[in-house]
N, C-alpha and C positions, 0 to 999 in steps of 0.2 A: 854661477859656476861653483861646484862643490869640490871637495877633495878627490873624488874619483870620477868626475864627469861633469856634464852640463845638465841642469835641471830646469824644468818649467813649473811654475806655480800652478797647481790644479785649483786650490782653494786657499786664499789668503786667511779667510776666517777659520777654516778647519786646520790650517797649517799643513797642507798636503802638497806633494810634488810628484812630477812624473820625470823619470830620467830619460833625456832625449838623445844623449851621446855619451857612452860609457868609454872608459879606458880599457885597452886590451891588457890582459894580465893572465898568468897561468891559472890562478885561482880567481876566477871572476865571480865576485860577490855583490849582488845588488842588496844594499843595506836595508834594514827596516826603517831606520831614521838617518837623516843627514842634517848636519848643522852648517848653515850658510849665513854669513854675517851675524854670528851669535844668536841666530834663530834656529830652533830644532823643528824640522819637518818630518812628517811621516811620509815614506816613499810608497805611493800607492799604485804606481804604474810604470810600465817600461814602454817607451814610445817605439814606433815603427823604425826599424833598422838601427836601433840604438847601439847594438853591439854586432851589427852584421860584419861578417869577414874578419872577426877577430882571430888572428892566427896563433896567438900564444895560448889561448884558452884551452885548458884540459878539464877543468871542473867548474861547473856553472851552479851557483847557489842563489836562489830567489829568497829575499827576505820575507818574513811573515806578515808585513802590512800590505804587500803588493797584491792587488786584486786582478790586475789585467796585464797581459804580455801582448804588446802590439804586433802587427804583421811584419814578418821578416826580422823580428827583433834580434834573433841569434843566427840567422841564416848565414851559411858559409863558414861557421866556426868549425872548420873541418877537422881539428884535432881534439875537440871536446869529447870526452868519453863518458862523463857523469853529469847528471842534472838532478837538482834537488829543488822541488817546487815548494814554496812556503805554504803555511796553513791556510791563507786567505785567497790564494789564486783561484779566481772564478772562471776566467776566460783566457784562452790562448789564441792569438790571431792566426790568420792564415800564413802559411809558410814560415811560422816563427822559428822552427828548428830545421828548416829545409837545408838539405845538403850538409848536415852534421854527420859526415860519413861514419865516424868512429863512435857515435853516441850509442852506448850499449847498456847503460844502467840509469834508470830513472826512479827517483824516490818521490812519492807524492805524500806530503806531510798532513794535508788537511782534507776535509770532505766537501769543500766549497766548489771544486772544479766541475763546471757544467757545460761549458762551451769550448769546443776545440775546432779551430778553423780548418779549411780545406788544405790539404797537403802539409799541415803543421809539422808532421814527422816524416815527410817523404825524403828519401835518400839518406836515412839513418842506417845504423848497423843491421846486418841480416837478422839478427835476433836481439831484441831488447828486453832486459830483465827489468820488471816493474815491481817496486816494493810499494805496497798499498798502505793507506793509512790505517792505524789501529782502530778497530771497532767498526770497520766498514762492512756493511751487510753484503750478503752474496748478491742480492739484486743490484745494489748500487755498483758493486765491483764489475759485474757483467755489463752494466750499462756503460760504465767508464771504459771497459775493455773494448766494447763495440765502437765507441767514439774514437778511441786511439787507433783502432784498426782502420776506421773510415778516414782518419787523418794520415793514413799510410804507414803507421808504425807496426812493425812485425813483432808483436808481443810474444815473448818466450814464456811458454807455460811452465809453472813449476810443479 
């Protein structure tokens, strides 16, 4: 157990962990690193339902070491309005942000995102503004946009 939740060691050798149960907070921040028992670990994943139904959350920030977001990880965070995905996020599990009714602003910091699960963004705001990573080529952007729409996000065109 760390300062902001419960973690599971993914690799003792690589000193990596996955957060399995996070604490509800207005500014939900999944750190890039966490220190547990004087050992510093990289936070590389967010487990299934780790932050499901967090009622206080308004702003969700995913650290730059996180590569995967589990199924239903943030489902039911009904008051969350903003999401920032860290540079290393490669995959978002199914229904990860399902029923985040007020989610209307998403910032993607990196170019690693390649897999977005079914219904990952279903029942989010009617129009979601997406801030794309710097240097993203048009083809990559269109590909990501298609994946987000397939995951039921209503992407607002700028």
